[in-house]
PDB file of N, CA, C and O in Angstrom:
ATOM      1  N   UNK A   1     -77.495   6.447 -79.741  1.00  0.00           N
ATOM      2  CA  UNK A   1     -76.917   6.517 -78.411  1.00  0.00           C
ATOM      3  C   UNK A   1     -75.809   7.570 -78.395  1.00  0.00           C
ATOM      4  O   UNK A   1     -75.009   7.655 -79.327  1.00  0.00           O
ATOM      5  N   UNK A   2     -75.773   8.353 -77.349  1.00  0.00           N
ATOM      6  CA  UNK A   2     -74.766   9.397 -77.187  1.00  0.00           C
ATOM      7  C   UNK A   2     -73.555   8.838 -76.458  1.00  0.00           C
ATOM      8  O   UNK A   2     -73.685   8.066 -75.508  1.00  0.00           O
ATOM      9  N   UNK A   3     -72.388   9.234 -76.911  1.00  0.00           N
ATOM     10  CA  UNK A   3     -71.142   8.911 -76.215  1.00  0.00           C
ATOM     11  C   UNK A   3     -70.588  10.198 -75.638  1.00  0.00           C
ATOM     12  O   UNK A   3     -70.492  11.211 -76.331  1.00  0.00           O
ATOM     13  N   UNK A   4     -70.224  10.153 -74.365  1.00  0.00           N
ATOM     14  CA  UNK A   4     -69.724  11.341 -73.689  1.00  0.00           C
ATOM     15  C   UNK A   4     -68.296  11.132 -73.210  1.00  0.00           C
ATOM     16  O   UNK A   4     -67.883  10.019 -72.883  1.00  0.00           O
ATOM     17  N   UNK A   5     -67.560  12.227 -73.178  1.00  0.00           N
ATOM     18  CA  UNK A   5     -66.225  12.245 -72.607  1.00  0.00           C
ATOM     19  C   UNK A   5     -66.244  13.140 -71.382  1.00  0.00           C
ATOM     20  O   UNK A   5     -67.169  13.929 -71.185  1.00  0.00           O
ATOM     21  N   UNK A   6     -65.216  13.010 -70.564  1.00  0.00           N
ATOM     22  CA  UNK A   6     -65.108  13.816 -69.349  1.00  0.00           C
ATOM     23  C   UNK A   6     -63.687  14.367 -69.248  1.00  0.00           C
ATOM     24  O   UNK A   6     -62.709  13.637 -69.411  1.00  0.00           O
ATOM     25  N   UNK A   7     -63.595  15.655 -68.980  1.00  0.00           N
ATOM     26  CA  UNK A   7     -62.311  16.315 -68.756  1.00  0.00           C
ATOM     27  C   UNK A   7     -62.307  16.940 -67.372  1.00  0.00           C
ATOM     28  O   UNK A   7     -63.341  17.387 -66.874  1.00  0.00           O
ATOM     29  N   UNK A   8     -61.146  16.965 -66.765  1.00  0.00           N
ATOM     30  CA  UNK A   8     -60.958  17.628 -65.484  1.00  0.00           C
ATOM     31  C   UNK A   8     -60.162  18.903 -65.727  1.00  0.00           C
ATOM     32  O   UNK A   8     -59.151  18.887 -66.429  1.00  0.00           O
ATOM     33  N   UNK A   9     -60.618  20.002 -65.147  1.00  0.00           N
ATOM     34  CA  UNK A   9     -59.952  21.287 -65.320  1.00  0.00           C
ATOM     35  C   UNK A   9     -59.427  21.811 -63.994  1.00  0.00           C
ATOM     36  O   UNK A   9     -60.061  21.637 -62.953  1.00  0.00           O
ATOM     37  N   UNK A  10     -58.289  22.440 -64.038  1.00  0.00           N
ATOM     38  CA  UNK A  10     -57.747  23.185 -62.901  1.00  0.00           C
ATOM     39  C   UNK A  10     -57.677  24.623 -63.371  1.00  0.00           C
ATOM     40  O   UNK A  10     -57.031  24.916 -64.377  1.00  0.00           O
ATOM     41  N   UNK A  11     -58.335  25.530 -62.654  1.00  0.00           N
ATOM     42  CA  UNK A  11     -58.359  26.912 -63.069  1.00  0.00           C
ATOM     43  C   UNK A  11     -58.206  27.843 -61.890  1.00  0.00           C
ATOM     44  O   UNK A  11     -58.098  27.410 -60.743  1.00  0.00           O
ATOM     45  N   UNK A  12     -58.197  29.109 -62.185  1.00  0.00           N
ATOM     46  CA  UNK A  12     -58.148  30.094 -61.114  1.00  0.00           C
ATOM     47  C   UNK A  12     -59.538  30.150 -60.474  1.00  0.00           C
ATOM     48  O   UNK A  12     -60.551  30.103 -61.171  1.00  0.00           O
ATOM     49  N   UNK A  13     -59.577  30.249 -59.170  1.00  0.00           N
ATOM     50  CA  UNK A  13     -60.853  30.233 -58.449  1.00  0.00           C
ATOM     51  C   UNK A  13     -61.808  31.316 -58.944  1.00  0.00           C
ATOM     52  O   UNK A  13     -63.010  31.088 -59.081  1.00  0.00           O
ATOM     53  N   UNK A  14     -61.261  32.476 -59.205  1.00  0.00           N
ATOM     54  CA  UNK A  14     -62.096  33.600 -59.646  1.00  0.00           C
ATOM     55  C   UNK A  14     -62.708  33.370 -61.028  1.00  0.00           C
ATOM     56  O   UNK A  14     -63.639  34.077 -61.414  1.00  0.00           O
ATOM     57  N   UNK A  15     -62.192  32.385 -61.782  1.00  0.00           N
ATOM     58  CA  UNK A  15     -62.641  32.156 -63.151  1.00  0.00           C
ATOM     59  C   UNK A  15     -63.622  30.998 -63.311  1.00  0.00           C
ATOM     60  O   UNK A  15     -63.999  30.667 -64.435  1.00  0.00           O
ATOM     61  N   UNK A  16     -64.039  30.381 -62.218  1.00  0.00           N
ATOM     62  CA  UNK A  16     -64.971  29.249 -62.311  1.00  0.00           C
ATOM     63  C   UNK A  16     -66.252  29.667 -63.026  1.00  0.00           C
ATOM     64  O   UNK A  16     -66.665  29.000 -63.975  1.00  0.00           O
ATOM     65  N   UNK A  17     -66.878  30.735 -62.602  1.00  0.00           N
ATOM     66  CA  UNK A  17     -68.145  31.147 -63.214  1.00  0.00           C
ATOM     67  C   UNK A  17     -67.931  31.613 -64.658  1.00  0.00           C
ATOM     68  O   UNK A  17     -68.802  31.419 -65.506  1.00  0.00           O
ATOM     69  N   UNK A  18     -66.792  32.219 -64.936  1.00  0.00           N
ATOM     70  CA  UNK A  18     -66.481  32.665 -66.299  1.00  0.00           C
ATOM     71  C   UNK A  18     -66.414  31.472 -67.249  1.00  0.00           C
ATOM     72  O   UNK A  18     -66.988  31.515 -68.337  1.00  0.00           O
ATOM     73  N   UNK A  19     -65.716  30.408 -66.845  1.00  0.00           N
ATOM     74  CA  UNK A  19     -65.603  29.210 -67.673  1.00  0.00           C
ATOM     75  C   UNK A  19     -66.978  28.575 -67.880  1.00  0.00           C
ATOM     76  O   UNK A  19     -67.313  28.162 -68.991  1.00  0.00           O
ATOM     77  N   UNK A  20     -67.768  28.498 -66.820  1.00  0.00           N
ATOM     78  CA  UNK A  20     -69.129  27.964 -66.953  1.00  0.00           C
ATOM     79  C   UNK A  20     -69.941  28.795 -67.951  1.00  0.00           C
ATOM     80  O   UNK A  20     -70.633  28.244 -68.807  1.00  0.00           O
ATOM     81  N   UNK A  21     -69.854  30.094 -67.838  1.00  0.00           N
ATOM     82  CA  UNK A  21     -70.596  30.993 -68.720  1.00  0.00           C
ATOM     83  C   UNK A  21     -70.177  30.800 -70.176  1.00  0.00           C
ATOM     84  O   UNK A  21     -71.031  30.704 -71.057  1.00  0.00           O
ATOM     85  N   UNK A  22     -68.887  30.742 -70.432  1.00  0.00           N
ATOM     86  CA  UNK A  22     -68.384  30.582 -71.796  1.00  0.00           C
ATOM     87  C   UNK A  22     -68.829  29.246 -72.381  1.00  0.00           C
ATOM     88  O   UNK A  22     -69.364  29.207 -73.489  1.00  0.00           O
ATOM     89  N   UNK A  23     -68.615  28.152 -71.654  1.00  0.00           N
ATOM     90  CA  UNK A  23     -68.962  26.831 -72.191  1.00  0.00           C
ATOM     91  C   UNK A  23     -70.466  26.658 -72.378  1.00  0.00           C
ATOM     92  O   UNK A  23     -70.898  26.031 -73.345  1.00  0.00           O
ATOM     93  N   UNK A  24     -71.264  27.202 -71.469  1.00  0.00           N
ATOM     94  CA  UNK A  24     -72.708  27.074 -71.602  1.00  0.00           C
ATOM     95  C   UNK A  24     -73.239  27.955 -72.728  1.00  0.00           C
ATOM     96  O   UNK A  24     -74.346  27.730 -73.217  1.00  0.00           O
ATOM     97  N   UNK A  25     -72.465  28.953 -73.142  1.00  0.00           N
ATOM     98  CA  UNK A  25     -72.845  29.805 -74.265  1.00  0.00           C
ATOM     99  C   UNK A  25     -72.764  29.079 -75.602  1.00  0.00           C
ATOM    100  O   UNK A  25     -73.418  29.469 -76.570  1.00  0.00           O
ATOM    101  N   UNK A  26     -71.964  28.029 -75.650  1.00  0.00           N
ATOM    102  CA  UNK A  26     -71.859  27.191 -76.844  1.00  0.00           C
ATOM    103  C   UNK A  26     -72.840  26.041 -76.672  1.00  0.00           C
ATOM    104  O   UNK A  26     -72.521  25.040 -76.032  1.00  0.00           O
ATOM    105  N   UNK A  27     -74.014  26.181 -77.232  1.00  0.00           N
ATOM    106  CA  UNK A  27     -75.098  25.213 -77.050  1.00  0.00           C
ATOM    107  C   UNK A  27     -74.650  23.797 -77.381  1.00  0.00           C
ATOM    108  O   UNK A  27     -74.235  23.523 -78.507  1.00  0.00           O
ATOM    109  N   UNK A  28     -74.732  22.900 -76.411  1.00  0.00           N
ATOM    110  CA  UNK A  28     -74.414  21.497 -76.619  1.00  0.00           C
ATOM    111  C   UNK A  28     -72.939  21.152 -76.591  1.00  0.00           C
ATOM    112  O   UNK A  28     -72.567  20.013 -76.873  1.00  0.00           O
ATOM    113  N   UNK A  29     -72.088  22.117 -76.254  1.00  0.00           N
ATOM    114  CA  UNK A  29     -70.651  21.846 -76.252  1.00  0.00           C
ATOM    115  C   UNK A  29     -70.212  21.082 -75.017  1.00  0.00           C
ATOM    116  O   UNK A  29     -69.356  20.202 -75.114  1.00  0.00           O
ATOM    117  N   UNK A  30     -70.768  21.389 -73.879  1.00  0.00           N
ATOM    118  CA  UNK A  30     -70.395  20.680 -72.667  1.00  0.00           C
ATOM    119  C   UNK A  30     -71.098  21.237 -71.449  1.00  0.00           C
ATOM    120  O   UNK A  30     -71.653  22.336 -71.472  1.00  0.00           O
ATOM    121  N   UNK A  31     -71.062  20.453 -70.383  1.00  0.00           N
ATOM    122  CA  UNK A  31     -71.654  20.845 -69.112  1.00  0.00           C
ATOM    123  C   UNK A  31     -70.524  20.923 -68.095  1.00  0.00           C
ATOM    124  O   UNK A  31     -69.751  19.977 -67.936  1.00  0.00           O
ATOM    125  N   UNK A  32     -70.435  22.049 -67.413  1.00  0.00           N
ATOM    126  CA  UNK A  32     -69.393  22.262 -66.413  1.00  0.00           C
ATOM    127  C   UNK A  32     -69.971  22.039 -65.028  1.00  0.00           C
ATOM    128  O   UNK A  32     -71.008  22.600 -64.675  1.00  0.00           O
ATOM    129  N   UNK A  33     -69.290  21.215 -64.250  1.00  0.00           N
ATOM    130  CA  UNK A  33     -69.654  20.963 -62.863  1.00  0.00           C
ATOM    131  C   UNK A  33     -68.454  21.295 -61.997  1.00  0.00           C
ATOM    132  O   UNK A  33     -67.342  20.843 -62.269  1.00  0.00           O
ATOM    133  N   UNK A  34     -68.672  22.075 -60.965  1.00  0.00           N
ATOM    134  CA  UNK A  34     -67.586  22.396 -60.043  1.00  0.00           C
ATOM    135  C   UNK A  34     -67.331  21.199 -59.137  1.00  0.00           C
ATOM    136  O   UNK A  34     -68.220  20.742 -58.419  1.00  0.00           O
ATOM    137  N   UNK A  35     -66.112  20.706 -59.186  1.00  0.00           N
ATOM    138  CA  UNK A  35     -65.726  19.552 -58.360  1.00  0.00           C
ATOM    139  C   UNK A  35     -65.299  20.021 -56.970  1.00  0.00           C
ATOM    140  O   UNK A  35     -65.701  19.440 -55.962  1.00  0.00           O
ATOM    141  N   UNK A  36     -64.492  21.065 -56.923  1.00  0.00           N
ATOM    142  CA  UNK A  36     -64.008  21.623 -55.652  1.00  0.00           C
ATOM    143  C   UNK A  36     -63.804  23.118 -55.845  1.00  0.00           C
ATOM    144  O   UNK A  36     -62.857  23.538 -56.509  1.00  0.00           O
ATOM    145  N   UNK A  37     -64.688  23.920 -55.266  1.00  0.00           N
ATOM    146  CA  UNK A  37     -64.598  25.367 -55.478  1.00  0.00           C
ATOM    147  C   UNK A  37     -63.401  25.988 -54.785  1.00  0.00           C
ATOM    148  O   UNK A  37     -62.911  27.030 -55.221  1.00  0.00           O
ATOM    149  N   UNK A  38     -62.922  25.374 -53.721  1.00  0.00           N
ATOM    150  CA  UNK A  38     -61.766  25.930 -53.014  1.00  0.00           C
ATOM    151  C   UNK A  38     -60.462  25.639 -53.747  1.00  0.00           C
ATOM    152  O   UNK A  38     -59.540  26.455 -53.731  1.00  0.00           O
ATOM    153  N   UNK A  39     -60.387  24.484 -54.384  1.00  0.00           N
ATOM    154  CA  UNK A  39     -59.207  24.112 -55.178  1.00  0.00           C
ATOM    155  C   UNK A  39     -59.362  24.521 -56.640  1.00  0.00           C
ATOM    156  O   UNK A  39     -58.453  24.314 -57.444  1.00  0.00           O
ATOM    157  N   UNK A  40     -60.497  25.095 -56.981  1.00  0.00           N
ATOM    158  CA  UNK A  40     -60.810  25.553 -58.340  1.00  0.00           C
ATOM    159  C   UNK A  40     -60.665  24.429 -59.356  1.00  0.00           C
ATOM    160  O   UNK A  40     -59.972  24.564 -60.364  1.00  0.00           O
ATOM    161  N   UNK A  41     -61.333  23.319 -59.068  1.00  0.00           N
ATOM    162  CA  UNK A  41     -61.350  22.170 -59.974  1.00  0.00           C
ATOM    163  C   UNK A  41     -62.760  22.000 -60.512  1.00  0.00           C
ATOM    164  O   UNK A  41     -63.742  22.110 -59.777  1.00  0.00           O
ATOM    165  N   UNK A  42     -62.840  21.731 -61.804  1.00  0.00           N
ATOM    166  CA  UNK A  42     -64.134  21.544 -62.452  1.00  0.00           C
ATOM    167  C   UNK A  42     -64.074  20.329 -63.368  1.00  0.00           C
ATOM    168  O   UNK A  42     -63.000  19.887 -63.773  1.00  0.00           O
ATOM    169  N   UNK A  43     -65.246  19.804 -63.683  1.00  0.00           N
ATOM    170  CA  UNK A  43     -65.399  18.669 -64.591  1.00  0.00           C
ATOM    171  C   UNK A  43     -66.230  19.152 -65.780  1.00  0.00           C
ATOM    172  O   UNK A  43     -67.240  19.833 -65.603  1.00  0.00           O
ATOM    173  N   UNK A  44     -65.800  18.797 -66.982  1.00  0.00           N
ATOM    174  CA  UNK A  44     -66.574  19.097 -68.183  1.00  0.00           C
ATOM    175  C   UNK A  44     -67.013  17.769 -68.795  1.00  0.00           C
ATOM    176  O   UNK A  44     -66.179  16.930 -69.134  1.00  0.00           O
ATOM    177  N   UNK A  45     -68.303  17.586 -68.932  1.00  0.00           N
ATOM    178  CA  UNK A  45     -68.870  16.421 -69.606  1.00  0.00           C
ATOM    179  C   UNK A  45     -69.338  16.909 -70.970  1.00  0.00           C
ATOM    180  O   UNK A  45     -70.086  17.881 -71.071  1.00  0.00           O
ATOM    181  N   UNK A  46     -68.890  16.222 -72.017  1.00  0.00           N
ATOM    182  CA  UNK A  46     -69.149  16.717 -73.371  1.00  0.00           C
ATOM    183  C   UNK A  46     -69.452  15.561 -74.324  1.00  0.00           C
ATOM    184  O   UNK A  46     -68.990  14.441 -74.107  1.00  0.00           O
ATOM    185  N   UNK A  47     -70.222  15.826 -75.374  1.00  0.00           N
ATOM    186  CA  UNK A  47     -70.457  14.813 -76.399  1.00  0.00           C
ATOM    187  C   UNK A  47     -69.155  14.584 -77.186  1.00  0.00           C
ATOM    188  O   UNK A  47     -68.499  15.546 -77.586  1.00  0.00           O
ATOM    189  N   UNK A  48     -68.791  13.349 -77.402  1.00  0.00           N
ATOM    190  CA  UNK A  48     -67.563  13.025 -78.134  1.00  0.00           C
ATOM    191  C   UNK A  48     -67.546  13.715 -79.498  1.00  0.00           C
ATOM    192  O   UNK A  48     -66.485  14.111 -79.983  1.00  0.00           O
ATOM    193  N   UNK A  49     -68.704  13.857 -80.108  1.00  0.00           N
ATOM    194  CA  UNK A  49     -68.773  14.488 -81.430  1.00  0.00           C
ATOM    195  C   UNK A  49     -68.341  15.955 -81.403  1.00  0.00           C
ATOM    196  O   UNK A  49     -68.055  16.523 -82.457  1.00  0.00           O
ATOM    197  N   UNK A  50     -68.287  16.573 -80.235  1.00  0.00           N
ATOM    198  CA  UNK A  50     -67.902  17.996 -80.110  1.00  0.00           C
ATOM    199  C   UNK A  50     -66.501  18.170 -79.527  1.00  0.00           C
ATOM    200  O   UNK A  50     -66.112  19.287 -79.187  1.00  0.00           O
ATOM    201  N   UNK A  51     -65.741  17.082 -79.407  1.00  0.00           N
ATOM    202  CA  UNK A  51     -64.433  17.127 -78.754  1.00  0.00           C
ATOM    203  C   UNK A  51     -63.475  18.103 -79.428  1.00  0.00           C
ATOM    204  O   UNK A  51     -62.769  18.839 -78.740  1.00  0.00           O
ATOM    205  N   UNK A  52     -63.437  18.124 -80.757  1.00  0.00           N
ATOM    206  CA  UNK A  52     -62.513  19.004 -81.478  1.00  0.00           C
ATOM    207  C   UNK A  52     -62.815  20.473 -81.178  1.00  0.00           C
ATOM    208  O   UNK A  52     -61.905  21.253 -80.898  1.00  0.00           O
ATOM    209  N   UNK A  53     -64.076  20.839 -81.236  1.00  0.00           N
ATOM    210  CA  UNK A  53     -64.473  22.220 -80.948  1.00  0.00           C
ATOM    211  C   UNK A  53     -64.166  22.581 -79.503  1.00  0.00           C
ATOM    212  O   UNK A  53     -63.666  23.672 -79.228  1.00  0.00           O
ATOM    213  N   UNK A  54     -64.459  21.677 -78.582  1.00  0.00           N
ATOM    214  CA  UNK A  54     -64.174  21.912 -77.167  1.00  0.00           C
ATOM    215  C   UNK A  54     -62.681  22.093 -76.937  1.00  0.00           C
ATOM    216  O   UNK A  54     -62.276  22.984 -76.191  1.00  0.00           O
ATOM    217  N   UNK A  55     -61.862  21.264 -77.564  1.00  0.00           N
ATOM    218  CA  UNK A  55     -60.409  21.354 -77.400  1.00  0.00           C
ATOM    219  C   UNK A  55     -59.890  22.712 -77.878  1.00  0.00           C
ATOM    220  O   UNK A  55     -59.019  23.301 -77.238  1.00  0.00           O
ATOM    221  N   UNK A  56     -60.414  23.207 -78.987  1.00  0.00           N
ATOM    222  CA  UNK A  56     -59.995  24.520 -79.488  1.00  0.00           C
ATOM    223  C   UNK A  56     -60.366  25.622 -78.503  1.00  0.00           C
ATOM    224  O   UNK A  56     -59.573  26.532 -78.260  1.00  0.00           O
ATOM    225  N   UNK A  57     -61.561  25.545 -77.940  1.00  0.00           N
ATOM    226  CA  UNK A  57     -61.998  26.550 -76.972  1.00  0.00           C
ATOM    227  C   UNK A  57     -61.158  26.484 -75.696  1.00  0.00           C
ATOM    228  O   UNK A  57     -60.750  27.520 -75.170  1.00  0.00           O
ATOM    229  N   UNK A  58     -60.899  25.281 -75.200  1.00  0.00           N
ATOM    230  CA  UNK A  58     -60.089  25.136 -73.986  1.00  0.00           C
ATOM    231  C   UNK A  58     -58.658  25.611 -74.215  1.00  0.00           C
ATOM    232  O   UNK A  58     -58.054  26.194 -73.314  1.00  0.00           O
ATOM    233  N   UNK A  59     -58.109  25.374 -75.400  1.00  0.00           N
ATOM    234  CA  UNK A  59     -56.773  25.891 -75.725  1.00  0.00           C
ATOM    235  C   UNK A  59     -56.753  27.411 -75.691  1.00  0.00           C
ATOM    236  O   UNK A  59     -55.797  28.010 -75.198  1.00  0.00           O
ATOM    237  N   UNK A  60     -57.801  28.039 -76.212  1.00  0.00           N
ATOM    238  CA  UNK A  60     -57.893  29.499 -76.188  1.00  0.00           C
ATOM    239  C   UNK A  60     -57.973  30.005 -74.747  1.00  0.00           C
ATOM    240  O   UNK A  60     -57.349  31.011 -74.408  1.00  0.00           O
ATOM    241  N   UNK A  61     -58.731  29.317 -73.905  1.00  0.00           N
ATOM    242  CA  UNK A  61     -58.833  29.720 -72.498  1.00  0.00           C
ATOM    243  C   UNK A  61     -57.523  29.499 -71.755  1.00  0.00           C
ATOM    244  O   UNK A  61     -57.202  30.250 -70.834  1.00  0.00           O
ATOM    245  N   UNK A  62     -56.762  28.474 -72.143  1.00  0.00           N
ATOM    246  CA  UNK A  62     -55.438  28.269 -71.549  1.00  0.00           C
ATOM    247  C   UNK A  62     -54.493  29.400 -71.944  1.00  0.00           C
ATOM    248  O   UNK A  62     -53.750  29.914 -71.108  1.00  0.00           O
ATOM    249  N   UNK A  63     -54.522  29.787 -73.218  1.00  0.00           N
ATOM    250  CA  UNK A  63     -53.669  30.905 -73.677  1.00  0.00           C
ATOM    251  C   UNK A  63     -54.054  32.211 -72.979  1.00  0.00           C
ATOM    252  O   UNK A  63     -53.208  33.071 -72.736  1.00  0.00           O
ATOM    253  N   UNK A  64     -55.340  32.341 -72.663  1.00  0.00           N
ATOM    254  CA  UNK A  64     -55.843  33.524 -71.971  1.00  0.00           C
ATOM    255  C   UNK A  64     -55.419  33.523 -70.498  1.00  0.00           C
ATOM    256  O   UNK A  64     -55.467  34.558 -69.833  1.00  0.00           O
ATOM    257  N   UNK A  65     -55.003  32.353 -69.993  1.00  0.00           N
ATOM    258  CA  UNK A  65     -54.566  32.249 -68.604  1.00  0.00           C
ATOM    259  C   UNK A  65     -55.678  31.885 -67.640  1.00  0.00           C
ATOM    260  O   UNK A  65     -55.486  31.938 -66.425  1.00  0.00           O
ATOM    261  N   UNK A  66     -56.837  31.517 -68.161  1.00  0.00           N
ATOM    262  CA  UNK A  66     -57.983  31.179 -67.324  1.00  0.00           C
ATOM    263  C   UNK A  66     -57.875  29.747 -66.804  1.00  0.00           C
ATOM    264  O   UNK A  66     -58.139  29.479 -65.631  1.00  0.00           O
ATOM    265  N   UNK A  67     -57.482  28.828 -67.695  1.00  0.00           N
ATOM    266  CA  UNK A  67     -57.350  27.415 -67.339  1.00  0.00           C
ATOM    267  C   UNK A  67     -55.875  27.091 -67.170  1.00  0.00           C
ATOM    268  O   UNK A  67     -55.053  27.430 -68.022  1.00  0.00           O
ATOM    269  N   UNK A  68     -55.546  26.432 -66.066  1.00  0.00           N
ATOM    270  CA  UNK A  68     -54.163  26.046 -65.806  1.00  0.00           C
ATOM    271  C   UNK A  68     -53.833  24.673 -66.375  1.00  0.00           C
ATOM    272  O   UNK A  68     -52.769  24.483 -66.964  1.00  0.00           O
ATOM    273  N   UNK A  69     -54.743  23.710 -66.201  1.00  0.00           N
ATOM    274  CA  UNK A  69     -54.501  22.323 -66.627  1.00  0.00           C
ATOM    275  C   UNK A  69     -55.787  21.695 -67.132  1.00  0.00           C
ATOM    276  O   UNK A  69     -56.883  22.029 -66.681  1.00  0.00           O
ATOM    277  N   UNK A  70     -55.629  20.762 -68.093  1.00  0.00           N
ATOM    278  CA  UNK A  70     -56.742  19.957 -68.587  1.00  0.00           C
ATOM    279  C   UNK A  70     -56.296  18.517 -68.585  1.00  0.00           C
ATOM    280  O   UNK A  70     -55.228  18.190 -69.103  1.00  0.00           O
ATOM    281  N   UNK A  71     -57.119  17.644 -67.998  1.00  0.00           N
ATOM    282  CA  UNK A  71     -56.787  16.215 -67.925  1.00  0.00           C
ATOM    283  C   UNK A  71     -57.987  15.391 -68.365  1.00  0.00           C
ATOM    284  O   UNK A  71     -59.125  15.689 -68.001  1.00  0.00           O
ATOM    285  N   UNK A  72     -57.724  14.350 -69.153  1.00  0.00           N
ATOM    286  CA  UNK A  72     -58.762  13.361 -69.451  1.00  0.00           C
ATOM    287  C   UNK A  72     -59.004  12.526 -68.199  1.00  0.00           C
ATOM    288  O   UNK A  72     -58.065  12.188 -67.478  1.00  0.00           O
ATOM    289  N   UNK A  73     -60.271  12.195 -67.946  1.00  0.00           N
ATOM    290  CA  UNK A  73     -60.566  11.333 -66.809  1.00  0.00           C
ATOM    291  C   UNK A  73     -61.236  10.069 -67.259  1.00  0.00           C
ATOM    292  O   UNK A  73     -61.562   9.215 -66.434  1.00  0.00           O
TER     293      UNK A  73
END
């Protein structure tokens, strides 16, 4: 049985597709769903077993200035 986690992201509107592209490039790392395109909010559903790798990638995107906030949901 798979266990999944969910994160909520706040990002720049112009970077929604960029974040989707990056995360989908890492096979099996997570699925990005746009929650509100006008508020630039997205949801990432990910396998718990990949949480460490996902966290490292999201930290890099935060340092890059693409992601403003990450919240567990």
